C-alpha positions in Angstrom: 5.3 -61.9 26.9 7.5 -59.3 27.8 8.2 -56.9 24.8 11.6 -57.1 23.4 13.8 -53.7 23.6 17.3 -52.9 22.6 18.1 -53.3 26.6 16.8 -56.9 26.2 19.4 -57.4 23.5 22.2 -55.5 25.2 21.7 -57.9 28.1 22.1 -60.9 25.9 24.9 -60.0 24.3 26.9 -58.4 27.0 27.2 -54.8 25.3 25.4 -50.9 26.0 22.0 -50.2 24.6 23.9 -47.8 22.4 25.9 -50.4 20.6 22.9 -52.3 20.0 21.3 -49.3 18.4 24.3 -48.7 16.3 23.9 -52.2 15.0 20.7 -51.0 13.3 21.3 -47.5 12.5 25.0 -47.0 12.3 26.4 -50.6 11.4 29.9 -48.8 10.3 30.6 -48.2 13.9 30.9 -51.8 14.9 33.0 -54.9 13.9 31.1 -57.4 11.4 31.6 -60.0 14.2 29.9 -57.9 17.0 27.2 -56.7 14.7 26.5 -60.5 13.7 26.3 -61.3 17.2 24.1 -58.6 18.2 21.5 -59.4 15.0 21.8 -62.9 15.9 20.5 -62.3 19.6 17.8 -60.1 18.1 16.5 -62.6 15.8 16.5 -65.2 18.6 14.6 -62.9 21.0 12.3 -62.1 18.3 12.8 -58.1 18.1 10.7 -56.8 15.4 12.9 -53.4 15.0 13.0 -50.1 16.3 9.6 -48.4 17.4 8.6 -46.3 14.2 6.8 -43.5 16.2 10.2 -43.3 18.6 12.3 -43.3 15.5 10.6 -40.6 13.5 10.5 -38.6 16.8 14.4 -38.9 17.2 14.8 -38.0 13.3 12.2 -35.2 13.1 10.6 -37.0 10.2 8.4 -39.8 9.2 9.8 -41.0 6.1 6.1 -40.5 4.7 4.5 -38.6 2.1 0.8 -38.1 1.9 -1.5 -37.6 -1.0 -4.8 -36.0 -0.4 -7.5 -37.7 -2.7 -11.0 -36.3 -3.5 -12.5 -39.9 -4.1 -12.7 -43.2 -2.5 -9.6 -45.4 -3.3 -11.8 -47.8 -5.1 -12.8 -45.1 -7.5 -9.1 -43.9 -8.0 -7.9 -47.1 -8.8 -10.2 -47.8 -11.3 -9.3 -44.9 -13.3 -6.2 -45.9 -15.4 -4.6 -42.2 -15.5 -4.7 -41.9 -11.7 -3.4 -45.4 -11.2 -0.4 -44.8 -13.6 0.0 -41.4 -11.8 0.3 -43.1 -8.2 2.6 -45.5 -9.5 5.0 -42.8 -10.9 4.6 -41.1 -7.2 5.3 -44.1 -5.3 8.3 -45.4 -7.2 9.7 -42.0 -7.3 9.5 -41.4 -3.4 10.8 -44.9 -2.9 13.8 -44.1 -5.1 14.3 -41.0 -2.5 13.8 -43.3 0.5 10.5 -42.2 1.1 6.8 -44.0 1.3 3.6 -43.1 0.0 0.3 -42.9 2.1 -2.8 -42.4 0.6 -5.3 -40.2 2.4 -9.0 -40.8 1.7 -11.6 -38.0 2.4 -12.3 -37.0 5.9 -15.1 -38.4 7.9 -16.3 -36.7 11.2 -14.7 -38.8 13.4 -11.6 -39.2 11.2 -9.5 -36.4 9.4 -6.5 -38.1 7.9 -4.9 -34.5 7.1 -4.8 -33.7 10.8 -4.2 -37.1 12.0 -1.8 -38.9 9.8 1.9 -38.4 10.5 3.8 -37.1 7.2 6.7 -35.0 6.0 4.6 -33.6 3.1 1.5 -33.7 1.1 0.7 -34.2 -2.4 -2.6 -32.6 -3.3 -4.6 -34.5 -6.2 -7.3 -32.7 -7.7 -9.0 -31.7 -4.5 -11.7 -29.4 -4.0 -10.4 -26.0 -3.2 -12.3 -25.6 0.0 -11.6 -29.0 1.3 -11.3 -29.2 5.0 -8.3 -31.6 4.4 -6.4 -28.7 2.8 -7.3 -26.4 5.7 -5.8 -28.9 8.0 -2.6 -29.3 6.0 -2.1 -25.4 5.9 -2.5 -25.2 9.8 -0.1 -28.0 10.2 2.5 -25.9 8.0 3.2 -28.9 6.1 5.2 -28.7 2.7 2.5 -29.1 -0.2 2.4 -29.5 -3.9 -0.7 -29.2 -6.0 -1.4 -31.7 -9.0 -4.2 -30.9 -11.5 -5.5 -28.1 -9.3 -6.2 -24.5 -9.3 -3.3 -22.3 -7.9 -3.0 -22.2 -4.1 -1.3 -19.2 -2.3 2.2 -20.4 -1.3 1.8 -23.7 -2.8 3.7 -24.7 -5.9 1.7 -26.7 -8.4 2.2 -29.3 -11.3 -0.1 -29.1 -14.0 -0.7 -30.2 -17.5 -1.5 -27.6 -20.2 -5.0 -28.7 -20.4 -6.4 -25.7 -21.9 -3.7 -25.9 -24.9 -4.4 -29.5 -25.5 -8.3 -29.0 -25.4 -7.7 -26.0 -27.9 -5.7 -28.4 -30.3 -8.4 -31.0 -30.1 -11.2 -28.8 -31.1 -9.0 -27.0 -33.6 -8.3 -30.4 -35.5 -12.1 -30.9 -35.8 -12.7 -27.3 -37.2 -10.0 -27.9 -39.7 -11.4 -31.4 -40.6 -14.4 -29.1 -41.5 -16.8 -29.8 -38.5 -19.4 -27.2 -37.7 -21.4 -29.0 -35.5 -19.6 -30.1 -32.7 -20.5 -31.5 -29.2 -18.8 -31.5 -25.9 -18.9 -34.2 -23.4 -17.4 -33.1 -20.1 -17.2 -34.0 -16.2 -20.2 -33.2 -14.4 -19.8 -31.7 -10.7 -21.4 -32.7 -7.5 -24.2 -30.2 -8.1 -25.4 -31.3 -11.3 -23.3 -28.5 -13.2 -19.7 -28.7 -15.2 -17.1 -30.1 -12.7 -15.3 -27.0 -11.0 -12.1 -29.1 -11.0 -8.8 -27.9 -13.0 -8.8 -30.0 -15.6 -12.4 -29.7 -16.4 -12.3 -26.0 -16.3 -9.2 -25.8 -18.3 -10.5 -28.2 -21.1 -13.5 -26.4 -21.6 -11.7 -23.0 -22.0 -9.5 -24.7 -24.4 -12.3 -26.2 -26.6 -13.9 -22.8 -26.6 -11.0 -21.2 -27.5 -11.0 -22.9 -31.0 -14.9 -23.3 -31.4 -15.7 -19.4 -30.4 -13.2 -18.1 -32.8 -14.5 -20.5 -35.6 -18.4 -19.1 -34.8 -19.2 -22.6 -33.3 -21.8 -23.0 -30.9 -21.2 -26.5 -29.3 -23.8 -28.8 -27.9 -22.7 -29.7 -24.4 -23.4 -32.7 -22.2 -22.2 -33.9 -18.7 -21.4 -37.4 -17.1 -19.8 -38.2 -13.6 -17.0 -40.4 -13.8 -19.1 -43.1 -11.7 -20.7 -45.4 -12.9 -19.1 -46.2 -16.1 -22.3 -46.1 -18.1 -23.0 -42.4 -17.2 -20.9 -41.4 -20.1 -22.6 -43.6 -22.8 -26.0 -42.5 -21.6 -24.7 -38.6 -21.8 -23.3 -39.4 -25.3 -27.0 -40.6 -26.1 -28.5 -37.3 -25.6 -25.8 -35.5 -28.0 -26.2 -38.2 -30.7 -29.9 -39.4 -30.5 -31.2 -35.9 -32.1 -32.1 -34.8 -35.4 -29.4 -32.3 -35.2 -26.7 -34.5 -34.1 -23.2 -33.2 -34.0 -20.7 -34.7 -36.4 -18.0 -34.8 -33.8 -17.6 -34.9 -30.2 -14.5 -33.9 -27.9 -14.5 -35.7 -24.7 -13.0 -34.8 -21.3 -11.2 -38.2 -21.2 -10.4 -41.3 -23.1 -13.2 -43.3 -20.9 -15.7 -40.6 -21.8 -14.9 -41.1 -25.6 -15.3 -44.7 -25.6 -18.7 -44.1 -24.1 -19.4 -41.6 -27.2 -18.4 -44.6 -29.5 -20.4 -47.2 -27.7 -23.4 -44.7 -27.7 -22.9 -44.5 -31.8 -22.6 -48.2 -32.3 -26.0 -48.3 -30.5 -27.7 -46.0 -32.8 -26.1 -47.6 -35.6 -23.7 -44.8 -36.4 -20.2 -45.3 -37.6 -16.8 -43.6 -36.1 -15.7 -41.8 -37.7 -17.9 -42.2 -40.9 -20.8 -40.2 -39.3 -19.4 -38.7 -35.8 -15.8 -38.2 -35.1 -14.4 -38.6 -31.6 -11.6 -37.0 -29.7 -10.5 -38.1 -26.2 -8.2 -36.7 -23.8 -5.2 -38.5 -21.8 -3.9 -41.3 -24.5 -4.5 -43.8 -21.6 -4.2 -47.5 -22.6 -7.9 -47.2 -23.7 -7.1 -45.2 -26.9 -5.0 -47.8 -28.5 -7.6 -50.7 -27.9 -10.7 -49.0 -29.0 -12.1 -49.6 -32.3 -11.2 -47.2 -34.0 -8.2 -46.2 -32.3 -8.6 -43.3 -30.8 -7.6 -39.6 -31.6 -6.5 -37.7 -28.3 -4.5 -35.5 -26.3 -1.6 -37.1 -24.7 -0.4 -36.2 -21.3 2.9 -37.6 -19.8 1.4 -38.9 -16.4 4.4 -40.6 -15.4 6.5 -37.3 -15.8 3.8 -35.5 -13.9 4.3 -38.1 -10.9 7.9 -37.6 -11.2 8.0 -34.0 -11.3 5.3 -33.6 -8.4 7.5 -35.6 -6.1 10.8 -33.5 -7.1 8.9 -30.4 -6.6 7.6 -31.7 -2.8 11.1 -32.7 -2.2 12.6 -28.9 -3.3 10.0 -27.5 -0.9 10.6 -29.6 1.9 14.5 -28.7 1.6 14.0 -25.0 0.8 11.2 -24.6 3.0 9.5 -22.3 0.4 7.7 -23.1 -2.9 9.7 -23.4 -6.0 8.5 -22.2 -9.7 5.4 -24.0 -10.8 5.4 -26.5 -13.4 3.3 -26.8 -16.6 3.5 -29.9 -18.8 2.7 -29.7 -22.3 -0.3 -31.5 -24.0 0.1 -33.1 -27.5 -2.5 -34.0 -30.0 -2.2 -37.5 -31.4 -4.2 -38.1 -34.4 -5.4 -41.9 -34.9 -8.5 -43.2 -36.9 -11.2 -42.1 -34.9 -11.5 -38.6 -36.7 -12.4 -37.6 -40.4 -13.9 -35.0 -42.2 -17.8 -34.6 -41.6 -20.1 -36.9 -43.7 -21.5 -35.3 -46.7 -24.7 -33.6 -46.5 
């Protein structure tokens, strides 16, 4: 079956190809009756619409924004904070007539940041030496980095992770804790993750603990599998000199600490206080409800899109954005148990 084109419709209706094109792209140029006849003919012939590649070439833009991810999509969508961020980005792009394209890590035979058509890119917690970022630079695409170390000539939208972590550790110090553990994110090499959030939160915890003369006990866990956080928490709590409080990289890590404490017969916060980070949906359904550091994930997504649109429009990065992080005190923290 021959492909139906604008010319096919023009021949059916007896008008020019440009007139048919206007029916789809500039309807105000035609009478309502003529446009209705053209659309009816298109429907009868099975016309599927203008070719997206040709339309993008004619307009000089694709109408899509890529988001470069560090993880597989299945892993990313299991994380409540990442899923909320993706939703905020997609909704804000849609409000501006743009679509979101999620770009998974490169393979030998396929490099999305090189091969996928897009008008700009959002970089979400990417490794700084990633080949994907190098290709975006070579293409000269407008970019915005989110939850990431500063890149030259690239605007950033970050959360005050350091300030939020500092407030979490200071809360425990003010309650009287002197034995404090840290459960942070592990990197691919087994050491602490070099990601911006993990790096900044570690600095923030140490800001408060160093000033109080407290040397924390540190444990690390990868994000996957979910049980890894609980296993790492056991190394903190199943020891004679166990800490009386633990600050955690995320709320999901904090949940691992609570579960580890329960398995050892310890109560939260009676025997050990726990502080998370993010104020995700997990924080209010744990028992007890979780003291944590709140970040406005939806606002972060909205500002990431706004910053990218400004970059695309002005052809130069606007000012960086640093969103506040706020300590939310609930029932998982209390003064240390009496010795």
